[in-house]
C-alpha positions in Angstrom: 12.7 -7.7 64.3 15.0 -10.4 63.0 12.2 -12.7 61.9 10.3 -10.0 60.1 13.5 -9.0 58.2 14.2 -12.6 57.2 10.7 -13.5 56.0 10.3 -13.0 52.2 8.0 -10.0 51.6 5.7 -8.7 48.9 5.0 -5.0 48.5 2.0 -3.9 46.4 1.3 -0.3 47.4 4.4 1.9 47.2 4.7 5.3 45.7 8.1 6.0 44.2 8.5 9.6 45.4 7.2 8.8 48.9 9.7 5.9 49.2 12.9 8.0 49.1 14.8 7.4 52.3 16.6 10.3 54.1 19.9 9.0 52.8 18.6 8.8 49.3 17.3 12.4 49.5 20.7 13.6 50.8 22.5 11.8 47.9 20.0 13.3 45.4 20.7 16.7 46.7 24.5 16.2 46.2 23.8 14.8 42.8 21.7 17.8 41.7 23.3 20.7 43.6 26.9 19.6 44.0 28.9 17.8 46.7 28.1 20.2 49.4 24.4 20.5 48.4 24.5 24.2 49.2 23.2 25.6 45.9 19.7 27.0 46.5 16.9 25.2 44.8 14.5 27.3 42.7 11.5 26.3 44.9 13.4 27.2 48.1 12.9 23.7 49.6 16.3 23.7 51.1 15.1 25.4 54.3 15.3 22.9 57.1 16.4 20.1 54.7 18.9 18.5 57.1 16.6 19.0 60.1 13.9 17.0 58.4 16.0 14.4 56.7 17.9 13.8 60.0 14.9 14.2 62.4 12.9 11.8 64.4 9.3 12.0 65.4 8.5 14.5 62.7 5.2 16.4 62.5 2.9 15.4 59.7 3.8 18.7 58.0 7.5 17.9 58.2 6.8 14.4 56.9 5.0 15.8 53.9 7.8 18.2 53.2 9.8 15.2 52.1 7.4 14.9 49.1 8.4 18.4 48.1 12.0 17.5 48.3 11.4 14.3 46.3 9.6 16.0 43.5 12.2 18.9 43.3 15.2 16.5 43.4 13.9 14.0 40.7 13.1 16.6 38.0 15.8 15.4 35.6 16.6 11.9 34.2 19.8 11.4 36.1 18.4 12.0 39.5 15.1 10.2 38.7 17.1 7.1 37.6 19.2 7.3 40.8 16.1 7.6 43.0 14.3 4.7 41.3 17.4 2.4 41.7 17.8 3.5 45.3 14.2 2.7 46.2 14.4 -0.8 44.6 17.7 -1.5 46.3 16.4 -0.5 49.7 13.3 -2.7 49.3 15.6 -5.6 48.3 17.7 -5.0 51.4 14.6 -5.4 53.4 14.1 -8.8 51.8 11.2 -7.7 49.6 11.1 -10.3 46.8 8.3 -8.8 44.7 7.6 -5.1 44.4 4.9 -3.1 42.5 5.9 0.5 42.4 3.6 3.5 41.4 4.5 6.8 40.0 2.7 9.6 38.1 4.4 10.5 34.8 5.3 14.2 34.9 7.0 16.8 32.7 9.6 19.2 34.1 11.9 21.8 32.6 14.4 19.0 32.1 12.3 16.2 30.7 9.0 15.3 29.1 6.5 12.9 30.5 7.7 10.3 28.0 11.3 10.7 29.2 10.1 10.5 32.8 8.3 7.2 32.3 10.9 5.6 30.1 13.6 6.5 32.6 11.7 4.8 35.4 11.0 1.8 33.2 14.5 1.4 32.0 15.9 1.7 35.5 13.5 -1.1 36.7 14.5 -3.3 33.8 18.2 -2.9 34.7 17.4 -3.6 38.4 15.6 -6.8 37.5 18.8 -7.9 35.9 21.2 -6.6 38.5 19.1 -7.7 41.6 17.7 -11.1 40.8 16.4 -11.5 44.3 13.6 -9.0 43.7 11.1 -8.8 40.9 9.9 -5.2 40.2 6.8 -4.1 38.3 5.3 -0.7 37.6 1.8 0.7 38.0 1.8 4.2 36.2 -0.5 6.5 38.1 -3.2 9.0 37.4 -3.4 11.8 39.9 -7.0 13.0 40.2 -5.9 16.4 41.4 -4.1 17.0 38.0 -7.4 16.9 36.0 -8.8 14.9 33.1 -6.4 16.1 30.3 -3.4 14.8 32.3 -5.3 11.5 32.8 -5.8 11.1 29.1 -2.2 11.9 28.4 -1.0 9.4 30.9 -3.1 6.6 29.7 -2.1 7.3 26.1 1.5 7.3 27.1 1.2 4.0 28.9 -0.5 2.4 26.0 2.2 3.7 23.7 5.0 2.2 25.8 3.2 -1.0 26.8 4.5 -3.1 23.8 8.1 -2.3 24.7 7.6 -2.8 28.5 4.9 -5.4 28.8 7.1 -7.3 31.2 7.1 -4.4 33.6 3.9 -2.4 33.2 1.2 -4.6 34.7 -1.5 -2.2 35.8 -2.5 1.3 36.6 -3.1 3.3 39.8 -5.6 6.0 40.5 -4.7 8.2 43.4 -4.6 11.9 44.4 -7.1 14.1 46.2 -10.6 13.4 44.9 -12.2 16.7 45.9 -14.2 18.3 43.2 -13.8 15.3 40.8 -16.0 12.5 39.7 -14.7 8.9 39.4 -16.9 8.3 36.4 -14.9 10.8 34.5 -11.7 9.0 35.3 -13.2 5.6 34.6 -13.8 6.7 31.0 -10.1 7.7 30.7 -8.8 4.5 32.2 -11.1 2.1 30.3 -8.7 1.8 27.3 -5.9 0.7 29.6 -8.3 -1.9 31.2 -9.3 -3.1 27.8 -5.6 -3.5 26.9 -5.3 -6.0 29.8 -3.8 -3.8 32.4 -5.1 -4.4 36.0 -6.6 -1.7 38.1 -5.3 -0.7 41.6 -7.5 2.1 42.7 -7.3 4.2 45.8 -10.8 3.3 47.0 -12.7 4.1 50.1 -9.8 6.3 51.2 -12.4 9.0 51.9 -16.0 8.6 53.1 -18.0 8.2 49.9 -20.1 5.0 49.6 -21.4 5.9 46.1 -17.9 6.3 44.7 -16.8 3.0 46.2 -19.7 1.3 44.4 -18.8 3.0 41.1 -15.2 1.7 41.4 -16.5 -1.8 42.1 -18.8 -1.6 39.1 -15.9 -0.4 37.0 -13.8 -3.4 38.1 -11.0 -2.5 40.5 -8.7 -5.5 41.0 -7.3 -4.2 44.3 -8.5 -1.7 46.9 -6.0 1.0 47.9 -6.5 1.6 51.7 -10.3 1.0 51.8 -10.5 2.8 55.1 -14.2 3.9 54.8 -15.6 0.8 53.0 -18.6 -0.6 54.9 -22.1 -2.1 54.6 -23.0 -3.6 51.2 -19.8 -2.4 49.7 -17.8 -4.3 52.3 -19.8 -7.4 51.8 -19.3 -7.1 48.0 -15.5 -6.8 48.4 -15.5 -10.0 50.5 -17.8 -12.0 48.2 -15.8 -11.0 45.1 -12.4 -11.5 46.8 -11.1 -8.0 46.1 -7.9 -7.6 48.1 -7.4 -4.6 50.5 -4.0 -2.9 50.4 -3.6 -1.8 54.0 -0.9 0.7 55.0 -0.8 0.9 58.8 1.7 3.7 59.7 0.6 5.9 56.7 -3.0 5.8 57.9 -2.1 6.5 61.5 0.2 9.3 60.7 -2.2 10.9 58.3 -5.0 10.4 60.9 -7.4 8.6 58.6 -7.5 6.1 61.5 -7.1 7.1 65.1 -4.5 4.5 66.1 -2.9 1.2 65.1 -5.4 -0.6 67.3 -8.3 1.0 65.5 -7.0 0.2 62.0 -9.4 -1.7 59.8 -6.8 -4.3 59.1 -7.7 -6.1 62.3 -11.4 -6.4 61.3 -10.5 -7.5 57.8 -8.1 -10.1 59.0 -10.5 -11.5 61.6 -13.3 -11.4 59.1 -11.5 -13.5 56.5 -11.1 -10.8 53.9 -8.4 -10.8 51.3 -5.9 -8.3 52.7 -2.2 -7.4 52.6 0.2 -5.1 54.4 2.1 -2.4 52.6 4.3 0.7 53.3 2.6 3.3 51.0 5.5 5.8 51.5 8.3 4.3 53.5 10.6 7.3 53.1 8.0 9.9 54.1 6.8 7.9 57.1 10.2 6.5 58.1 9.2 2.8 58.1 9.8 -0.5 56.2 7.8 -3.5 55.3 9.5 -5.5 58.0 8.5 -2.8 60.5 4.9 -2.8 59.3 4.7 -6.5 59.7 6.2 -6.3 63.2 3.6 -3.7 64.1 0.9 -5.9 62.6 2.0 -8.8 64.7 2.3 -6.9 67.9 -1.0 -5.0 67.6 -3.2 -7.7 66.2 -1.6 -10.7 67.7 -0.4 -12.4 64.5 2.0 -15.3 65.1 5.0 -15.9 63.0 3.0 -18.6 61.1 0.3 -16.0 60.5 2.8 -13.5 59.1 4.2 -16.1 56.7 0.6 -17.0 55.7 -0.2 -13.3 55.2 2.8 -12.8 52.9 2.2 -16.1 51.1 -1.4 -15.2 50.4 -0.3 -11.9 48.9 1.2 -13.8 46.0 -2.4 -14.3 44.7 -3.0 -10.5 44.9 0.0 -9.5 42.7 -0.3 -8.6 39.1 2.5 -11.1 38.3 2.1 -13.7 35.6 1.6 -17.4 36.5 5.3 -18.3 36.1 6.3 -15.5 38.4 3.8 -16.6 41.0 5.1 -20.2 40.9 8.6 -18.8 41.5 7.3 -16.7 44.5 5.7 -19.8 46.0 8.9 -21.7 45.7 10.6 -18.8 47.5 8.2 -19.2 50.4 8.5 -23.0 50.4 12.3 -22.7 50.6 11.9 -20.2 53.5 9.6 -22.5 55.5 11.9 -25.4 54.9 14.8 -23.4 56.2 12.9 -22.6 59.4 12.2 -26.3 59.9 15.9 -27.1 59.3 16.9 -24.5 61.9 14.6 -26.1 64.5 16.1 -29.5 63.8 
């Protein structure tokens, strides 16, 4: 594992609330409910809290219970800021040097959507100053399960805040359960953000729907979230156009969208010369890290240390960073490779 922790890493598909570690969840509970954390929460999510946050080999249902905890414990500015800072810090401790976080603006009894998004953005801005070893960007999300009105509100809010946070907001994400929705409806709502220069990272091909994948390609997705069920002409189009796949190994295996690590489509994409990168998705929910995902990738698909460095270095081109930031990231990898040579000598 030592090599995988040492290599500089780039994370492009990470959801904020899914990336709260067990320790962060425990600290958030203390912050919100007092030092002992015994005050009952209004949604009753305390049942089994310590079992789940201290457990190993959790069931999928128990894993997803962490999402409930995360949403309930980040419903006010103070805890949301703490959570955002903790996620960034833990990525930095895993030697992630560039991070694109995703989160859906939400209103609660304690804050408006605007307060939610500005809290996250201001925390990221502070982290970029306090933790110079990691550069952090934000992709505000649209959750398809929340409907079109919420989508319009989120895009309008992002465009309102963009002039003040153009160094941090670099794109938008479309995620959430697609059942009973049409992508074309969401494309219309996201078009103003695309026209404003924001890049599109869409959950695409996460479910079996060739027609929707084609619509997303026609709309102009800049990256493919998961891409599990992309095939045929759509797969060929993705390769020809160089649209990167954001692969999340453990997430897909635990959610059973793929049968096993060995069956994961990353292997076929890597061997086929596609643009592809490795990500965590929700490292807190699935109890993983980017170092661990790369180690799994190496073990299962036979990638050498040189391949892992190449995989991470190529991911620079898939980021929504500006050219100056990409130059700095390339320098980071050059320095790392030089340090390996020096260690051998």
